[in-house]
C-alpha positions as CSV (number, residue, x, y, z in Angstrom):
1,M,0.0,0.0,0.0
2,R,2.8,2.4,0.6
3,T,4.4,2.8,-2.8
4,L,5.2,6.4,-2.2
5,A,4.5,9.2,-4.6
6,R,2.8,11.6,-2.3
7,R,0.8,11.3,0.8
8,L,-2.5,12.1,2.7
9,L,-5.9,11.7,3.9
10,L,-8.8,12.1,1.8
11,P,-11.2,11.8,4.6
12,G,-13.1,14.6,3.2
13,L,-15.6,12.3,1.7
14,T,-16.8,11.7,5.3
15,T,-19.0,14.7,5.3
16,L,-21.5,13.9,2.6
17,A,-22.8,11.7,5.3
18,L,-25.2,14.4,6.2
19,T,-27.6,15.8,3.6
20,A,-27.2,18.6,1.1
21,T,-27.9,21.4,3.7
22,G,-25.5,20.3,6.4
23,C,-25.8,18.2,9.5
24,S,-23.9,16.9,12.5
25,S,-24.1,13.7,14.5
26,T,-22.3,12.9,17.8
27,P,-24.0,9.7,18.9
28,H,-23.5,8.7,22.6
29,T,-22.9,5.0,22.4
30,G,-22.2,3.2,25.7
31,A,-18.4,3.1,25.8
32,A,-17.1,1.4,28.9
33,D,-15.7,3.7,31.5
34,A,-13.7,1.7,32.8
35,A,18.3,22.1,20.4
36,A,17.3,23.2,24.2
37,P,15.0,20.8,25.9
38,A,11.6,21.8,27.4
39,T,10.2,20.1,30.4
40,L,6.8,19.2,31.8
41,A,5.7,19.2,35.4
42,P,5.7,15.9,37.3
43,A,2.5,14.0,37.3
44,G,0.3,14.6,40.3
45,D,2.2,17.6,41.6
46,G,-0.7,20.0,41.0
47,T,1.1,22.2,38.4
48,S,-0.7,21.5,35.1
49,Q,0.6,23.2,32.0
50,Q,-1.2,24.2,28.8
51,L,1.0,22.8,26.0
52,D,1.3,24.1,22.4
53,V,0.1,21.7,19.6
54,A,1.9,22.3,16.3
55,A,3.4,20.5,13.4
56,A,6.9,19.2,14.1
57,P,9.5,21.0,12.0
58,Q,10.5,19.3,8.8
59,G,14.0,18.9,7.5
60,T,15.6,18.3,10.9
61,P,15.4,15.2,13.1
62,T,12.7,15.4,15.8
63,P,14.3,14.6,19.2
64,A,12.6,12.0,21.4
65,A,10.8,12.9,24.6
66,V,11.7,11.0,27.7
67,A,9.7,10.7,30.9
68,R,12.3,9.8,33.6
69,A,11.6,7.1,36.2
70,D,14.1,8.4,38.7
71,G,11.5,9.9,41.0
72,K,11.6,13.4,39.6
73,G,8.8,12.6,37.1
74,K,9.7,15.1,34.4
75,T,9.1,14.6,30.7
76,E,11.6,16.5,28.6
77,Q,12.7,16.9,25.0
78,S,16.0,15.0,25.2
79,S,19.1,14.8,23.1
80,L,18.4,11.1,22.4
81,K,16.9,9.4,19.4
82,V,15.7,5.9,18.5
83,A,18.4,4.6,16.2
84,S,16.6,1.3,15.5
85,Y,13.7,-0.7,16.7
86,D,12.7,-4.4,16.2
87,Q,8.9,-4.8,16.5
88,A,9.0,-8.5,17.0
89,S,11.2,-8.4,20.1
90,G,10.5,-4.9,21.3
91,R,14.2,-4.2,21.4
92,A,15.4,-0.6,20.6
93,V,18.8,1.0,20.3
94,I,18.9,4.5,21.8
95,A,21.6,6.9,20.6
96,K,22.4,10.6,20.9
97,A,20.5,12.7,18.3
98,P,22.2,15.3,16.0
99,Q,21.8,18.7,17.5
100,G,19.1,20.9,15.7
101,P,17.7,24.3,16.3
102,A,16.2,25.0,19.8
103,P,12.5,24.1,20.0
104,K,9.8,26.7,20.5
105,P,9.0,26.9,24.2
106,T,5.6,25.5,25.4
107,K,2.9,27.8,26.7
108,S,2.7,27.6,30.4
109,A,-0.1,28.0,32.9
110,S,1.9,30.5,34.9
111,P,5.3,32.3,34.7
112,S,6.6,30.2,37.6
113,S,6.1,27.0,35.6
114,S,7.7,28.2,32.4
115,P,10.3,25.8,31.0
116,S,13.9,26.8,31.4
117,S,15.8,28.2,28.5
118,S,18.9,26.5,29.7
119,P,19.6,22.8,28.9
120,S,18.2,20.3,31.4
121,P,20.9,18.5,33.4
122,T,19.2,15.2,32.5
123,A,18.9,15.9,28.7
124,D,22.0,13.8,27.9
125,K,21.3,11.2,30.7
126,P,21.2,7.6,29.3
127,V,17.8,5.9,29.5
128,A,17.1,3.7,32.5
129,V,14.5,1.0,33.4
130,G,11.1,2.7,33.8
131,D,11.8,5.6,31.5
132,V,9.1,6.2,28.8
133,I,10.2,7.2,25.3
134,A,8.1,9.0,22.7
135,S,9.7,9.1,19.3
136,A,8.9,10.3,15.8
137,P,9.3,7.8,12.9
138,A,12.6,5.9,13.2
139,P,14.3,2.9,11.5
140,G,12.1,-0.1,12.3
141,A,9.3,2.2,13.6
142,P,7.8,4.0,10.6
143,N,4.8,5.1,12.7
144,G,6.9,6.3,15.6
145,L,7.4,4.7,19.0
146,L,5.7,5.1,22.4
147,A,7.3,2.6,24.8
148,K,8.5,2.0,28.3
149,V,12.1,0.7,29.0
150,T,11.9,-2.6,30.8
151,E,15.6,-3.6,30.6
152,V,18.9,-2.0,29.7
153,V,20.7,-4.7,27.7
154,G,24.0,-2.9,27.2
155,K,26.1,-0.8,24.9
156,T,26.5,-1.4,21.2
157,D,28.4,0.4,18.4
158,S,25.1,2.2,17.6
159,G,24.0,3.2,21.1
160,T,22.4,1.6,24.1
161,E,20.2,-1.4,23.5
162,V,17.1,-1.7,25.6
163,K,14.0,-3.9,25.9
164,T,10.7,-2.1,25.8
165,A,7.0,-2.6,26.4
166,S,3.9,-0.7,25.2
167,T,2.6,2.3,27.3
168,T,0.3,5.3,26.9
169,L,0.4,9.0,26.3
170,A,-0.7,9.6,29.9
171,A,2.8,8.4,30.9
172,V,4.4,11.4,29.1
173,L,1.6,14.0,29.1
174,N,0.8,13.4,32.8
175,D,-1.5,16.1,34.2
176,D,-1.0,18.6,31.4
177,K,-3.5,19.9,28.8
178,A,-3.2,20.4,25.1
179,D,-5.7,21.3,22.4
180,G,-5.0,22.2,18.8
181,K,-5.5,21.6,15.0
182,V,-2.5,20.8,12.8
183,P,-2.8,21.0,8.9
184,V,-1.5,17.9,7.1
185,D,1.3,18.9,4.7
186,P,0.1,17.5,1.3
187,S,3.8,16.9,0.3
188,T,4.0,14.3,3.0
189,V,1.2,12.2,1.6
190,T,2.2,9.0,-0.2
191,V,0.0,7.6,-2.9
192,E,-0.2,4.2,-4.5
193,P,-2.3,4.2,-7.7
194,L,-4.2,1.0,-8.1
195,M,-5.4,1.5,-11.7
196,K,-4.5,3.5,-14.7
197,G,-5.9,7.0,-15.1
198,V,-5.2,8.2,-11.5
199,T,-3.2,11.4,-10.8
200,F,-2.3,13.2,-7.6
201,S,-1.6,16.9,-7.2
202,W,-0.8,19.1,-4.2
203,A,0.0,22.7,-3.4
204,K,2.5,23.8,-0.8
205,G,3.7,27.0,-2.5
206,P,2.3,29.5,-5.0
207,G,1.9,28.7,-8.7
208,V,1.1,24.9,-8.4
209,K,-1.3,24.0,-11.1
210,F,-3.3,20.9,-12.2
211,G,-5.7,19.7,-14.9
212,P,-6.1,20.4,-18.6
213,Q,-6.9,24.1,-18.0
214,S,-4.0,24.5,-15.6
215,A,-6.2,25.8,-12.8
216,K,-4.4,26.7,-9.6
217,L,-4.8,24.4,-6.6
218,P,-5.3,26.3,-3.3
219,L,-2.4,26.2,-0.9
220,G,-2.5,23.3,1.6
221,N,-4.8,21.3,-0.7
222,L,-4.3,17.9,-2.2
223,R,-6.3,16.5,-5.1
224,L,-6.8,13.1,-6.5
225,D,-8.2,12.7,-10.1
226,V,-9.5,9.5,-11.6
227,N,-10.5,8.8,-15.2
228,A,-11.0,5.0,-15.6
229,A,-13.2,2.5,-17.4
230,V,-15.4,0.2,-15.3
231,D,-16.9,-3.2,-16.4
232,T,-19.5,-2.6,-19.2
233,A,-22.6,-4.8,-19.8
234,P,-21.7,-7.5,-22.4
235,D,-24.6,-6.5,-24.7
236,A,-23.9,-2.8,-24.5
237,P,-23.0,-1.0,-27.7
238,A,-19.6,0.6,-28.0
239,S,-21.1,4.0,-27.4
240,A,-22.3,2.8,-24.0
241,G,-18.9,1.9,-22.6
242,A,-19.0,2.5,-18.8
243,S,-16.5,4.8,-17.1
244,V,-16.1,7.0,-14.1
245,S,-14.2,10.3,-13.9
246,G,-13.8,13.1,-11.4
247,F,-11.8,14.3,-8.5
248,V,-11.7,14.8,-4.7
249,Q,-9.9,17.9,-3.3
250,L,-9.1,18.2,0.3
251,A,-7.2,20.3,2.9
252,P,-7.1,17.9,5.9
253,Q,-6.0,18.7,9.4
254,V,-5.5,16.6,12.6
255,E,-7.5,17.5,15.7
256,F,-5.9,16.6,19.0
257,S,-6.7,17.3,22.6
258,Y,-5.7,16.0,26.0
259,D,-6.8,17.0,29.5
260,G,-4.7,15.3,32.2
261,G,-6.7,17.2,34.7
262,A,-4.7,16.2,37.8
263,S,-6.5,12.8,37.7
264,G,-3.9,11.2,40.1
265,G,-2.6,8.6,37.7
266,S,-6.0,7.2,36.7
267,G,-5.8,8.5,33.1
268,P,-6.9,11.7,31.5
269,R,-10.2,13.5,32.2
270,G,-10.7,14.1,28.4
271,A,-9.1,13.5,25.0
272,T,-10.0,13.8,21.4
273,L,-8.5,12.4,18.2
274,G,-10.0,13.3,14.8
275,M,-9.6,14.7,11.3
276,S,-11.3,17.6,9.8
277,G,-11.0,20.1,6.9
278,E,-12.6,21.6,3.8
279,W,-13.2,19.5,0.7
280,S,-14.8,19.4,-2.7
281,S,-15.6,16.7,-5.2
282,Q,-16.9,16.3,-8.7
283,W,-17.5,13.0,-10.4
284,K,-19.3,11.6,-13.4
285,L,-20.6,8.1,-14.2
286,Q,-21.4,7.2,-17.8
287,G,-22.4,4.2,-19.8
288,R,-24.1,0.9,-19.1
289,A,-22.3,-0.8,-16.2
290,A,-22.2,-4.6,-16.1
291,A,-24.7,-6.3,-13.8
292,S,-23.4,-6.7,-10.2
293,T,-24.3,-10.0,-8.4
294,G,-24.4,-10.2,-4.6
295,A,-22.5,-7.3,-3.1
296,P,-21.9,-4.1,-5.2
297,K,-18.7,-4.2,-7.2
298,R,-16.1,-2.1,-5.4
299,I,-13.0,-1.0,-7.4
300,P,-10.2,0.6,-5.3
301,F,-8.3,3.1,-7.4
302,A,-5.7,4.6,-5.0
303,K,-4.2,4.1,-1.5
304,L,-2.9,7.0,0.5
305,H,-1.0,7.2,3.7
306,S,0.4,9.9,5.9
307,A,2.1,9.9,9.4
308,P,2.2,13.5,10.4
309,V,4.2,14.3,13.6
310,I,2.5,16.8,15.8
311,Q,4.5,18.4,18.6
312,V,2.6,18.4,21.9
313,G,4.9,20.5,24.1
314,P,8.1,18.4,24.1
315,V,6.3,15.2,23.0
316,P,6.3,14.1,19.4
317,V,2.9,12.4,18.7
318,V,2.7,10.4,15.5
319,V,-0.8,10.3,13.9
320,N,-1.3,7.7,11.2
321,L,-3.8,8.5,8.5
322,D,-4.7,5.9,5.8
323,L,-7.2,6.1,3.0
324,T,-8.3,3.8,0.2
325,C,-10.4,5.5,-2.5
326,Y,-12.8,3.5,-4.5
327,V,-15.5,3.5,-7.2
328,Q,-18.5,1.3,-6.4
329,V,-21.1,0.3,-9.0
330,E,-24.3,-1.5,-8.4
331,A,-26.3,-2.2,-11.6
332,D,-28.6,-4.6,-13.3
333,G,-26.8,-4.3,-16.7
334,R,-29.8,-2.7,-18.4
335,V,-29.6,1.0,-17.6
336,T,-27.4,3.5,-19.5
337,L,-26.5,6.4,-17.3
338,D,-24.9,9.8,-17.8
339,V,-24.8,11.7,-14.5
340,Q,-22.6,14.3,-12.9
341,Q,-22.6,16.0,-9.5
342,D,-20.5,18.7,-7.7
343,V,-20.3,18.8,-3.9
344,K,-18.5,21.1,-1.5
345,G,-18.4,21.1,2.3
346,D,-16.4,20.6,5.5
347,F,-16.1,17.7,7.8
348,K,-15.0,16.3,11.1
349,V,-14.7,12.6,12.1
350,G,-13.1,11.1,15.2
351,G,-13.6,10.1,18.8
352,S,-14.0,12.1,22.0
353,Y,-13.4,10.8,25.6
354,A,-14.7,12.1,28.9
355,L,-14.0,10.6,32.3
356,G,-17.1,8.9,33.5
357,K,-18.7,8.7,30.0
358,G,-16.1,6.9,28.0
359,W,-15.5,7.3,24.2
360,T,-18.2,8.7,21.9
361,P,-18.0,9.1,18.1
362,I,-17.7,12.5,16.3
363,S,-19.3,13.0,12.9
364,E,-20.1,16.5,11.6
365,S,-20.6,17.9,8.2
366,H,-22.0,20.8,6.2
367,V,-22.6,20.1,2.5
368,K,-23.6,22.2,-0.4
369,S,-24.5,20.4,-3.7
370,T,-24.5,22.3,-7.0
371,P,-27.1,21.4,-9.7
372,V,-26.9,17.9,-11.0
373,T,-27.5,16.8,-14.6
374,A,-28.4,13.3,-15.4
375,T,-29.8,11.1,-18.1
376,V,-31.2,7.6,-17.5
377,A,-32.2,5.4,-20.5
378,A,-33.9,2.0,-20.7
379,T,-35.5,0.0,-17.9
380,G,-33.6,-0.9,-14.8
381,K,-31.6,0.4,-11.9
382,V,-28.0,1.7,-11.3
383,K,-26.2,3.2,-8.3
384,G,-22.6,4.6,-8.4
385,A,-20.5,5.8,-5.6
386,L,-17.1,7.5,-5.3
387,G,-16.1,6.6,-1.7
388,A,-13.2,6.1,0.7
389,E,-12.2,3.8,3.5
390,A,-10.3,5.9,6.0
391,S,-8.6,5.3,9.3
392,V,-7.0,7.6,11.9
393,G,-4.8,6.4,14.8
394,L,-1.7,6.9,16.9
395,Y,1.8,5.4,16.5
396,G,0.5,2.9,13.9
397,A,-2.5,1.7,15.8
398,V,-6.0,2.3,14.3
399,G,-8.2,4.4,16.5
400,V,-11.1,5.4,14.2
401,S,-12.2,3.7,10.9
402,A,-14.9,5.0,8.6
403,D,-16.3,4.2,5.2
404,F,-17.6,7.3,3.3
405,A,-19.6,6.9,0.1
406,P,-21.4,9.8,-1.7
407,Y,-23.5,8.3,-4.4
408,L,-25.9,8.9,-7.3
409,R,-28.7,6.5,-8.0
410,G,-31.1,6.3,-11.0
411,E,-34.0,4.1,-12.0
412,A,-36.2,4.2,-15.1
413,D,-38.6,2.2,-17.2
414,A,-38.0,4.2,-20.4
415,K,-36.0,7.3,-21.1
416,A,-35.6,10.3,-18.8
417,S,-33.4,13.4,-18.8
418,A,-33.4,15.8,-15.9
419,S,-31.5,18.5,-14.1
420,S,-32.0,19.7,-10.5
421,D,-33.0,23.1,-11.8
422,G,-36.3,21.5,-12.8
423,K,-35.8,21.0,-16.6
424,T,-36.9,17.6,-17.7
425,S,-37.5,15.5,-20.8
426,L,-39.0,12.1,-20.2
427,S,-41.0,9.2,-21.4
428,G,-42.2,6.7,-18.7
429,A,-41.5,6.6,-15.0
430,W,-38.1,7.7,-13.7
431,A,-36.3,8.9,-10.6
432,L,-32.9,10.3,-9.8
433,Y,-31.4,10.5,-6.3
434,G,-28.3,11.8,-4.6
435,G,-27.1,10.5,-1.2
436,F,-24.4,9.5,1.2
437,D,-23.6,6.4,3.2
438,L,-21.4,6.5,6.4
439,S,-20.3,3.7,8.6
440,G,-17.4,3.0,10.9
441,N,-16.1,2.2,14.3
442,L,-14.0,3.5,17.3
443,H,-11.3,0.9,18.1
444,L,-9.7,-0.4,21.3
445,Q,-6.4,1.2,20.3
446,L,-7.8,4.6,21.4
447,S,-6.7,3.4,24.9
448,L,-3.2,4.7,23.9
449,F,-4.3,8.0,25.4
450,G,-4.4,6.2,28.8
451,T,-8.1,5.8,28.9
452,P,-9.8,2.5,29.9
453,L,-10.3,-0.2,27.3
454,F,-13.9,-0.6,26.0
455,E,-15.2,-4.1,25.6
456,R,-15.9,-3.9,21.9
457,K,-15.7,-1.6,18.9
458,I,-18.0,1.4,19.2
459,P,-19.9,1.9,15.9
460,L,-20.1,5.4,14.4
461,G,-23.6,4.4,13.4
462,S,-24.7,3.4,10.0
463,L,-25.9,6.7,8.6
464,N,-27.6,7.3,5.3
465,R,-28.9,10.5,3.8
466,E,-30.7,10.6,0.4
467,W,-32.4,13.3,-1.5
468,A,-34.5,13.3,-4.6
469,L,-32.9,15.1,-7.6
470,A,-35.8,14.7,-10.0
471,S,-38.6,12.3,-10.8
472,G,-41.8,12.0,-12.7
473,H,-44.1,9.9,-14.9
474,G,-45.5,10.4,-18.3
475,E,-44.2,12.4,-21.3
476,R,-43.0,16.0,-21.7
């Protein structure tokens, strides 16, 4: 999946989940309760800090954060790095990192708790049993590493070899608080095309263009275009060859919050992990698609991946975003379709935790659909979707998964042409619909925040919104 070309999250498709006028849904399902280093206050000492949340600087190595187990309880941005990691054994080699520019200091709750501008005396201290390491992507750990040292094995030519075990963000964020949104750099998105006719564009600086008319792509946006044939009904004439074309354009951002809340070591009082942003899509389905038997025919056309590092105070938090974009066609092999739709909106999808209430899903969207034109000929039914399977998580573990599928559906017993501005030409009964399907789950791995495990996946809820575009009976 990770043949790199450019990377993202195309989660934007999530929002169509909610009608053409906009809608939000936050179902409350029963989750079980159950460089100069900066420092954090010790857990449980009553001095909570408000930490900055920002994108980690690119072009220089991101130092690891280490929570010391020597009784002082501080988490600091250290001079250490993970030189290598073996996932099977949990062994890591810890070495001294190259020196980079001094990090931006974290925001503090009060002047007295501001981090020192001078180097910490423990910044160069070797790791010890009980220390917790939070690292950006490293050799053997492409999605970063969050682990506790269980044994110091000894010195090697590359550094100090240690054995590690899994741990949680509560071990490094302690009683502190953080809340922020970080845009995903489109240039860090990797794309694996799965069929011919797929192109990827992104804009980080001015003057980036795409498409046959060389239109400018807005800064911070990524765009995926597809123009591909789909299976055509065997008896269809050459002029009715089935195809799908269009694009999805997105400016995604990661939403992250954590509230340690002086909870005395029982985990955070609150946390949020999600993805949001603005997006637009346009797509067209033409021809007579082959009949689908059983489940609708799903045709993946691109896989995308991104692992942005967000800096939460001194702690590098790695968010993994994955997306598989697909075309899905459900047809009886009798209908010839020519339909196009433009949609714009914003979206938010993720999970939110509150102490005493557990995890609840987040799904919000505001959608605006421009006029749709469509022609349905012959007798039969067809439904086409341009969708995405997306996941969001931490350090390589899936936390939220969702399947987003905006679709167009047509049925007719003769010939019908229509547009959503009311102009029609028809003979016989016909109907055209636009809609959106959304389903997904919150996963156990959200416990990486330090929250209690829930007993099973929490469904986002199977949501469907459909609206009539045009319909009628008779002749005009």
